[in-house]
Each structure stands twice: as structure tokens, then as C-alpha cells.
DOTIVEX-161688 format. One record per residue (C-alpha): residue number from 1; residue in three letters; x, y, z. Coordinates in Angstrom, 1 decimal, decimal comma, padded with zeros to 4 digits, always signed. Layout:
BEGIN
+-----+-----+--------+--------+--------+
:   n : res :     px :     py :     pz :
+-----+-----+--------+--------+--------+
: NUM : ALA :      X :      Y :      Z :
...
+-----+-----+--------+--------+--------+
# end
This chain:
BEGIN
+-----+-----+--------+--------+--------+
:   n : res :     px :     py :     pz :
+-----+-----+--------+--------+--------+
:   1 : GLU : -000,1 : +000,1 : -000,1 :
:   2 : GLY : +001,0 : +003,9 : -000,5 :
:   3 : GLU : +000,4 : +006,5 : -002,6 :
:   4 : TYR : +001,1 : +007,9 : -005,9 :
:   5 : ASP : +003,1 : +011,0 : -006,6 :
:   6 : ASP : +001,6 : +012,8 : -009,8 :
:   7 : ALA : +004,1 : +015,2 : -009,8 :
:   8 : ASN : +007,2 : +013,1 : -009,8 :
:   9 : SER : +005,6 : +009,8 : -011,6 :
:  10 : VAL : +006,4 : +007,8 : -008,3 :
:  11 : PHE : +004,2 : +005,6 : -006,4 :
:  12 : LYS : +005,5 : +005,7 : -002,7 :
:  13 : VAL : +005,4 : +002,5 : -000,9 :
:  14 : SER : +004,1 : +002,5 : +003,1 :
:  15 : GLY : +003,9 : -000,8 : +003,8 :
:  16 : VAL : +004,5 : -004,4 : +002,2 :
:  17 : GLY : +002,4 : -007,4 : +003,0 :
:  18 : LEU : +002,0 : -011,1 : +002,3 :
:  19 : PRO : -001,2 : -013,0 : +001,1 :
:  20 : PRO : -003,0 : -014,2 : +004,4 :
:  21 : PRO : -002,3 : -018,1 : +004,7 :
:  22 : GLU : -005,3 : -020,1 : +004,4 :
:  23 : PRO : -005,7 : -023,0 : +007,2 :
:  24 : ALA : -005,9 : -026,4 : +005,8 :
:  25 : ARG : -009,3 : -027,1 : +007,5 :
:  26 : ILE : -010,7 : -024,0 : +005,8 :
:  27 : THR : -009,2 : -025,2 : +002,2 :
:  28 : ARG : -011,4 : -028,6 : +002,8 :
:  29 : ASN : -014,2 : -026,8 : +004,0 :
:  30 : TYR : -014,3 : -025,7 : +000,2 :
:  31 : PHE : -012,6 : -028,6 : -001,8 :
:  32 : GLY : -013,8 : -031,5 : +000,4 :
:  33 : ASN : -012,1 : -034,9 : +000,4 :
:  34 : ALA : -009,9 : -033,8 : -002,5 :
:  35 : ASN : -006,3 : -035,1 : -002,2 :
:  36 : PHE : -003,8 : -032,2 : -002,8 :
:  37 : PHE : -001,1 : -034,3 : -001,2 :
:  38 : GLY : -000,2 : -036,8 : -003,7 :
:  39 : GLY : -000,4 : -040,5 : -003,3 :
:  40 : PRO : -002,4 : -043,3 : -004,8 :
:  41 : SER : -005,8 : -042,1 : -003,4 :
:  42 : ALA : -007,6 : -039,7 : -005,2 :
:  43 : THR : -009,1 : -038,8 : -001,7 :
:  44 : SER : -007,7 : -037,3 : +001,1 :
:  45 : VAL : -007,1 : -039,6 : +003,8 :
:  46 : SER : -006,7 : -037,0 : +006,8 :
:  47 : SER : -010,7 : -037,5 : +007,4 :
:  48 : ILE : -010,7 : -041,4 : +007,6 :
:  49 : SER : -012,0 : -042,1 : +011,0 :
:  50 : LEU : -009,5 : -045,6 : +011,0 :
:  51 : LEU : -006,4 : -043,9 : +010,4 :
:  52 : LYS : -007,4 : -041,4 : +013,5 :
:  53 : ASP : -007,7 : -044,2 : +015,4 :
:  54 : ILE : -004,8 : -045,8 : +014,6 :
:  55 : GLU : -003,0 : -042,5 : +015,2 :
:  56 : ARG : -004,1 : -042,5 : +018,5 :
:  57 : GLU : -003,3 : -046,1 : +019,2 :
:  58 : LYS : +000,2 : -045,4 : +018,2 :
:  59 : HIS : +001,3 : -043,1 : +021,0 :
:  60 : ASP : +004,7 : -044,0 : +021,1 :
:  61 : ALA : +005,6 : -043,8 : +017,4 :
:  62 : MET : +008,3 : -041,4 : +016,5 :
:  63 : PHE : +010,1 : -039,5 : +014,1 :
:  64 : VAL : +013,7 : -038,8 : +014,3 :
:  65 : PHE : +015,0 : -036,0 : +012,0 :
:  66 : VAL : +019,0 : -035,8 : +011,5 :
:  67 : SER : +020,3 : -033,1 : +009,1 :
:  68 : ASP : +023,8 : -032,9 : +007,8 :
:  69 : VAL : +024,5 : -036,5 : +008,3 :
:  70 : TRP : +028,2 : -036,4 : +007,3 :
:  71 : LEU : +029,0 : -039,7 : +006,8 :
:  72 : ASP : +033,0 : -039,2 : +006,0 :
:  73 : GLU : +033,3 : -037,7 : +009,4 :
:  74 : PRO : +034,1 : -040,6 : +012,3 :
:  75 : THR : +032,9 : -038,2 : +014,7 :
:  76 : VAL : +029,4 : -038,2 : +013,2 :
:  77 : LEU : +029,3 : -041,6 : +012,7 :
:  78 : ALA : +030,5 : -042,2 : +016,4 :
:  79 : LYS : +027,7 : -040,0 : +017,4 :
:  80 : LEU : +025,0 : -041,8 : +015,3 :
:  81 : LYS : +026,2 : -045,3 : +016,9 :
:  82 : THR : +025,6 : -043,4 : +020,3 :
:  83 : MET : +022,0 : -042,6 : +018,7 :
:  84 : PHE : +021,5 : -046,1 : +017,7 :
:  85 : ASN : +022,2 : -047,6 : +020,8 :
:  86 : GLY : +019,7 : -045,4 : +022,9 :
:  87 : TYR : +016,9 : -046,4 : +020,4 :
:  88 : SER : +017,4 : -050,0 : +020,2 :
:  89 : LYS : +015,0 : -051,2 : +022,5 :
:  90 : VAL : +012,3 : -049,1 : +021,5 :
:  91 : PRO : +013,1 : -048,5 : +017,7 :
:  92 : PRO : +011,2 : -045,3 : +016,2 :
:  93 : PHE : +008,8 : -045,8 : +013,6 :
:  94 : ALA : +011,6 : -043,5 : +010,9 :
:  95 : PHE : +014,9 : -042,0 : +011,0 :
:  96 : VAL : +014,7 : -039,1 : +008,3 :
:  97 : PHE : +018,4 : -038,5 : +007,5 :
:  98 : PHE : +019,1 : -035,3 : +005,3 :
:  99 : GLY : +022,1 : -034,6 : +003,5 :
: 100 : ASN : +024,4 : -033,6 : +003,0 :
: 101 : PHE : +026,2 : -036,8 : +003,5 :
: 102 : THR : +029,7 : -035,5 : +003,2 :
: 103 : SER : +031,1 : -032,6 : +004,7 :
: 104 : GLY : +032,1 : -030,9 : +001,5 :
: 105 : LYS : +035,7 : -030,2 : +002,7 :
: 106 : SER : +037,2 : -031,6 : -000,7 :
: 107 : HIS : +035,4 : -032,4 : -004,1 :
: 108 : ASP : +038,2 : -035,1 : -005,1 :
: 109 : ASN : +036,6 : -038,4 : -005,1 :
: 110 : ALA : +033,4 : -037,2 : -003,5 :
: 111 : VAL : +031,2 : -040,1 : -005,3 :
: 112 : ASN : +033,6 : -042,4 : -003,5 :
: 113 : LYS : +033,6 : -040,9 : -000,4 :
: 114 : ILE : +029,8 : -040,8 : +000,0 :
: 115 : LYS : +029,6 : -044,6 : -000,8 :
: 116 : ALA : +032,5 : -045,5 : +001,6 :
: 117 : GLY : +030,0 : -043,4 : +004,1 :
: 118 : PHE : +027,4 : -045,7 : +003,6 :
: 119 : LYS : +029,3 : -048,7 : +003,9 :
: 120 : ALA : +030,5 : -047,4 : +007,2 :
: 121 : LEU : +026,8 : -046,3 : +008,3 :
: 122 : ALA : +026,0 : -050,4 : +007,5 :
: 123 : ASP : +028,3 : -051,5 : +009,4 :
: 124 : ILE : +027,1 : -049,5 : +012,2 :
: 125 : LEU : +023,7 : -050,7 : +012,0 :
: 126 : ALA : +024,9 : -054,4 : +012,1 :
: 127 : SER : +024,9 : -054,0 : +015,6 :
: 128 : PHE : +021,4 : -053,0 : +016,1 :
: 129 : PRO : +018,9 : -055,7 : +014,6 :
: 130 : THR : +015,6 : -054,6 : +015,7 :
: 131 : ILE : +016,1 : -051,1 : +014,3 :
: 132 : CYS : +017,0 : -052,7 : +010,7 :
: 133 : SER : +013,9 : -054,8 : +011,0 :
: 134 : ASP : +011,3 : -052,3 : +012,4 :
: 135 : SER : +012,3 : -048,9 : +011,5 :
: 136 : HIS : +012,1 : -046,9 : +008,3 :
: 137 : PHE : +014,9 : -044,9 : +006,8 :
: 138 : LEU : +014,4 : -042,1 : +004,7 :
: 139 : PHE : +017,2 : -040,4 : +003,0 :
: 140 : VAL : +016,9 : -036,9 : +001,6 :
: 141 : PRO : +019,5 : -035,5 : -000,6 :
: 142 : GLY : +021,2 : -032,2 : +000,1 :
: 143 : PRO : +022,8 : -029,0 : -002,1 :
: 144 : GLN : +026,1 : -030,5 : -002,1 :
: 145 : ASP : +025,1 : -034,3 : -002,8 :
: 146 : PRO : +025,6 : -036,1 : -006,1 :
: 147 : GLY : +023,0 : -035,0 : -008,8 :
: 148 : PRO : +022,0 : -032,8 : -011,5 :
: 149 : GLY : +022,9 : -029,0 : -009,6 :
: 150 : PRO : +021,2 : -026,8 : -007,5 :
: 151 : VAL : +017,5 : -027,0 : -009,3 :
: 152 : LEU : +014,9 : -028,0 : -007,5 :
: 153 : PRO : +013,3 : -030,7 : -006,9 :
: 154 : ARG : +016,4 : -033,0 : -006,8 :
: 155 : PRO : +015,9 : -036,5 : -007,5 :
: 156 : PRO : +016,7 : -039,1 : -004,9 :
: 157 : LEU : +020,0 : -040,5 : -004,2 :
: 158 : PRO : +021,4 : -043,0 : -006,7 :
: 159 : LYS : +020,6 : -046,7 : -005,4 :
: 160 : SER : +024,0 : -047,6 : -006,4 :
: 161 : ILE : +025,4 : -045,4 : -003,4 :
: 162 : VAL : +023,3 : -046,2 : -000,9 :
: 163 : GLU : +023,4 : -050,2 : -001,7 :
: 164 : PRO : +025,1 : -051,3 : +001,2 :
: 165 : VAL : +022,5 : -049,6 : +003,6 :
: 166 : ALA : +020,0 : -050,7 : +001,4 :
: 167 : LYS : +020,8 : -054,3 : +001,9 :
: 168 : ARG : +020,8 : -054,1 : +005,3 :
: 169 : LEU : +018,0 : -052,6 : +006,0 :
: 170 : SER : +013,7 : -053,9 : +005,7 :
: 171 : HIS : +012,5 : -050,5 : +005,1 :
: 172 : VAL : +014,6 : -047,9 : +002,9 :
: 173 : HIS : +013,3 : -045,1 : +001,2 :
: 174 : LEU : +015,4 : -042,8 : -001,2 :
: 175 : CYS : +013,7 : -039,6 : -001,3 :
: 176 : SER : +013,5 : -036,4 : -003,6 :
: 177 : ASN : +014,0 : -033,0 : -002,2 :
: 178 : PRO : +011,5 : -031,8 : -001,5 :
: 179 : ALA : +009,2 : -035,3 : -000,3 :
: 180 : ARG : +006,0 : -035,9 : +000,8 :
: 181 : VAL : +005,3 : -038,2 : +003,9 :
: 182 : GLN : +001,5 : -039,4 : +004,7 :
: 183 : TYR : +001,1 : -040,7 : +008,3 :
: 184 : CYS : -002,1 : -041,9 : +009,0 :
: 185 : THR : -003,9 : -038,5 : +009,0 :
: 186 : GLN : -001,0 : -036,2 : +008,8 :
: 187 : SER : +000,6 : -034,7 : +005,8 :
: 188 : ILE : +004,5 : -034,1 : +006,3 :
: 189 : VAL : +006,7 : -032,4 : +004,1 :
: 190 : LEU : +010,5 : -032,8 : +004,0 :
: 191 : PHE : +012,9 : -029,9 : +002,7 :
: 192 : ARG : +016,7 : -029,6 : +002,6 :
: 193 : GLU : +017,9 : -026,4 : +001,6 :
: 194 : ASN : +019,6 : -023,4 : +003,1 :
: 195 : VAL : +016,5 : -021,2 : +002,5 :
: 196 : ILE : +017,2 : -018,6 : +005,4 :
: 197 : ASN : +020,4 : -017,3 : +004,1 :
: 198 : LYS : +018,8 : -017,1 : +000,5 :
: 199 : MET : +015,8 : -015,3 : +001,8 :
: 200 : CYS : +017,8 : -012,9 : +003,8 :
: 201 : ARG : +020,2 : -012,1 : +000,8 :
: 202 : HIS : +017,0 : -010,9 : -001,5 :
: 203 : CYS : +014,7 : -009,7 : +001,1 :
: 204 : ILE : +012,9 : -006,1 : +000,6 :
: 205 : ARG : +013,1 : -005,4 : +004,1 :
: 206 : PHE : +015,5 : -006,9 : +006,8 :
: 207 : PRO : +013,7 : -008,0 : +010,0 :
: 208 : ASN : +014,4 : -005,6 : +013,4 :
: 209 : ARG : +015,5 : -008,7 : +015,3 :
: 210 : SER : +017,6 : -011,2 : +013,7 :
: 211 : GLU : +016,2 : -014,2 : +016,2 :
: 212 : GLU : +012,8 : -014,0 : +014,9 :
: 213 : LEU : +014,1 : -014,8 : +011,3 :
: 214 : HIS : +012,6 : -018,6 : +011,8 :
: 215 : VAL : +009,1 : -017,0 : +012,2 :
: 216 : HIS : +009,5 : -014,7 : +009,1 :
: 217 : LEU : +010,4 : -018,1 : +007,1 :
: 218 : ALA : +007,7 : -019,8 : +008,6 :
: 219 : LYS : +005,1 : -016,9 : +007,8 :
: 220 : THR : +006,7 : -016,3 : +004,1 :
: 221 : LEU : +006,3 : -020,2 : +003,0 :
: 222 : LEU : +003,0 : -020,4 : +004,3 :
: 223 : SER : +001,6 : -017,0 : +002,9 :
: 224 : GLN : +003,0 : -017,6 : -000,4 :
: 225 : GLY : +002,0 : -021,3 : -000,2 :
: 226 : HIS : +005,6 : -022,4 : -001,8 :
: 227 : LEU : +008,9 : -023,7 : -000,4 :
: 228 : ALA : +010,9 : -021,3 : -002,9 :
: 229 : PRO : +009,2 : -018,3 : -002,8 :
: 230 : LEU : +012,2 : -016,4 : -004,4 :
: 231 : PRO : +013,3 : -015,4 : -008,3 :
: 232 : LEU : +014,4 : -018,2 : -010,5 :
: 233 : HIS : +018,1 : -017,2 : -010,7 :
: 234 : VAL : +018,3 : -017,4 : -006,8 :
: 235 : MET : +016,3 : -021,0 : -006,5 :
: 236 : PRO : +016,0 : -022,5 : -009,8 :
: 237 : VAL : +013,0 : -024,9 : -010,3 :
: 238 : TYR : +012,0 : -027,3 : -012,9 :
: 239 : TRP : +008,8 : -025,6 : -014,0 :
: 240 : SER : +007,2 : -029,3 : -015,2 :
: 241 : HIS : +007,8 : -030,1 : -011,4 :
: 242 : ASP : +007,1 : -026,9 : -009,5 :
: 243 : HIS : +004,0 : -028,5 : -008,0 :
: 244 : ALA : +006,1 : -030,6 : -006,0 :
: 245 : LEU : +006,8 : -027,3 : -003,9 :
: 246 : ARG : +003,6 : -026,1 : -003,2 :
: 247 : LEU : +002,1 : -026,0 : +000,2 :
: 248 : TYR : -001,5 : -026,2 : -000,6 :
: 249 : PRO : -003,3 : -027,0 : +001,2 :
: 250 : ILE : -001,0 : -026,3 : +004,3 :
: 251 : PRO : +000,6 : -029,4 : +005,5 :
: 252 : ASP : +000,4 : -030,7 : +009,2 :
: 253 : VAL : +004,3 : -030,7 : +009,2 :
: 254 : ILE : +006,9 : -029,0 : +007,5 :
: 255 : VAL : +010,5 : -029,8 : +007,9 :
: 256 : VAL : +012,8 : -027,4 : +006,5 :
: 257 : ALA : +016,5 : -028,8 : +007,4 :
: 258 : ASP : +019,0 : -025,7 : +007,1 :
: 259 : LYS : +022,1 : -025,3 : +008,1 :
: 260 : TYR : +021,0 : -022,1 : +010,3 :
: 261 : ASP : +020,2 : -022,6 : +013,8 :
: 262 : ALA : +017,7 : -025,3 : +014,9 :
: 263 : PHE : +013,9 : -023,8 : +015,6 :
: 264 : SER : +010,6 : -024,7 : +015,7 :
: 265 : VAL : +007,2 : -022,6 : +015,3 :
: 266 : THR : +003,5 : -023,3 : +014,8 :
: 267 : ALA : +001,6 : -020,7 : +012,8 :
: 268 : THR : -001,5 : -021,2 : +010,8 :
: 269 : GLU : -002,2 : -024,3 : +012,8 :
: 270 : SER : +000,9 : -026,2 : +010,8 :
: 271 : LEU : +004,2 : -027,0 : +012,7 :
: 272 : ILE : +007,4 : -025,9 : +011,0 :
: 273 : PHE : +010,7 : -026,8 : +012,5 :
: 274 : ASN : +014,3 : -027,0 : +011,9 :
: 275 : PRO : +016,6 : -030,1 : +013,2 :
: 276 : GLY : +019,3 : -027,7 : +012,9 :
: 277 : SER : +023,2 : -029,2 : +011,5 :
: 278 : PHE : +023,7 : -032,4 : +013,4 :
: 279 : PRO : +027,7 : -032,0 : +013,6 :
: 280 : LYS : +027,4 : -027,8 : +013,9 :
: 281 : SER : +025,0 : -027,8 : +016,8 :
: 282 : ASN : +026,8 : -029,9 : +019,5 :
: 283 : PHE : +025,1 : -032,9 : +017,9 :
: 284 : SER : +021,5 : -032,3 : +018,2 :
: 285 : PHE : +018,3 : -033,5 : +016,4 :
: 286 : LYS : +014,6 : -033,1 : +016,6 :
: 287 : VAL : +012,0 : -036,0 : +017,4 :
: 288 : TYR : +008,4 : -035,5 : +016,5 :
: 289 : LEU : +005,7 : -037,4 : +017,9 :
: 290 : PRO : +003,0 : -037,8 : +015,8 :
: 291 : ALA : -000,1 : -038,9 : +018,3 :
: 292 : GLN : +000,8 : -035,9 : +020,6 :
: 293 : ARG : +002,1 : -033,5 : +017,4 :
: 294 : LYS : +004,7 : -032,6 : +019,8 :
: 295 : ILE : +008,3 : -031,8 : +018,9 :
: 296 : GLU : +011,2 : -033,0 : +021,2 :
: 297 : ASN : +014,8 : -031,4 : +021,2 :
: 298 : CYS : +017,6 : -034,0 : +021,7 :
: 299 : GLU : +021,2 : -033,9 : +022,0 :
: 300 : ILE : +024,0 : -036,2 : +022,3 :
: 301 : GLY : +026,4 : -033,6 : +023,2 :
: 302 : SER : +030,5 : -033,7 : +022,6 :
+-----+-----+--------+--------+--------+
# end
């Protein structure tokens, strides 16, 4: 909003705002059970009573989110072993591992390094047969992992790279970036990108308080209804797959794995959080409890 100066032919802006986000429940009032999220079903599963009952009964189900799983770093591998040991008696429903899967200190033999890293991870998992048989493992590639470049969405990691782990696990899922997960009635979006840094460099007006950056990020993503609300030269997108980055209706959970500090915020009835960089945040990660719709902050420490 603002006013137009006829004398100088200039429009003077006094305020810039974003479109108001629309909660998913209101969207469903207009579109009924139409399935926007994806998957084999033509109708949304969010209102199926049987799935709601299962969701409540599985009160101990949990998702473990870890970002920047640098498999070429011995310290990271040691901390992962500690984490698996802690969950060995009560395996989580799923471990969600975000890239980058190497530290990126050297690009020499990068593919061989990531292959060796997954082989080391497979060797560690061999000591935890219950986790290997019961837990789902989701691998989401990061910006520096092998792939076609910085264009979104990114395809999954090549099967040849993850083969040692895939042979060891009963439930392994090589995800695109971003990826979508449907757990009972809850829709979960997984996204690995250093989006906060890019948005700060290209924002119209920088927030007065830097500690509120994550709040501004959450509101911007929801208001724009898109994971990449930036010009194409900043965040290139394949036009034919742009729908994979849309956030309409707003999902129940949006995981934005960023190198920025970990955060969690609730906005427009949606939970948005960042697990933070595992090796850079004293080996911290986040656990999501879907039955309670609650986030727990976890840390292994040094």
C-alpha cells in the first residue's frame, strides 16, 4: 500500500504485506476430500476415522530427524552409533536423514567418499538388528550431494550409492528433495535447503530482530504457499515439477532442514521446524511425536 505522486510519477510505498495464509481445515471446507497432497488415493485420507484411531493408538510412534549427516566424519558416525544405541530397545517408526552426506571439505573422489560413508553406516547398523528390521529409513539429498545441480526438486540419491545400507535395512526409502510423507492422517513435507540465508540476502526489508528470522521464514512459506518463494536465478525450479514445492493446502508438518540454528514454530495450525545441522549444533536433532503432535529437542553432546 502507499500513494502515487503525480508530480514525480512515483509510487511511494508505505507498507508491503503477504497474502494471508489459509488453514488447511478451511481449504477442505471448500474442496471436500480432494487429494492435493499426492499418493495413490484420489481422496484425502485426513478424515478417515480408522486412520485417526491408529494414530492415537500408536502413542509411542516417533520420527527422528537428523540433518547434515556427514558420513565421512568419524565423529558423526560415532554419535550416530550412540543415537542408535539409545533407541535400540524402542526403535522409532522412522529415521529421517537429510544431506549433505559428506562434509564437503574436498570434492576429490566425492562419489567414492559418500559410498564409503554409507558402507560405514551399514556396518554400524549391523549391531542393531531390531532397528534394521522395524524402523523406516528416509534419505533426503542435500544441495552438495550427487545430483543434477542446484535445480529443485532434486531426485533421490542413486541406488548404487546407498546399496550397502539398503541391503541391511528392511524399510529404506530414497526420497526426492522436497519429499512428502503421509503418516495416518498427517501430511508431512521434508525439505533440505539453506533457504534462510538466501531469503535474507534477497529480502525487501530485513527483520528488526535477527532472532525472529525463523518466524518470518515460516510465515513467508505459508503465505506464499511455496517452498521456494524466490526468483528463479536464486532458487531454480523445474517448471514441470513446480507442483512438488507447493504448500496448498497447508501440510500438518513442514520440516525445513537448514544449516541455520534449530527452531520450531507453529503458524496457521501447521508445525514448521528445523532440526539444525547435526555436527554444527553439538550433535542435536529433533524427534516428532505424531500422536501428540509434539516436538522434542534432543542432543547427544560432545
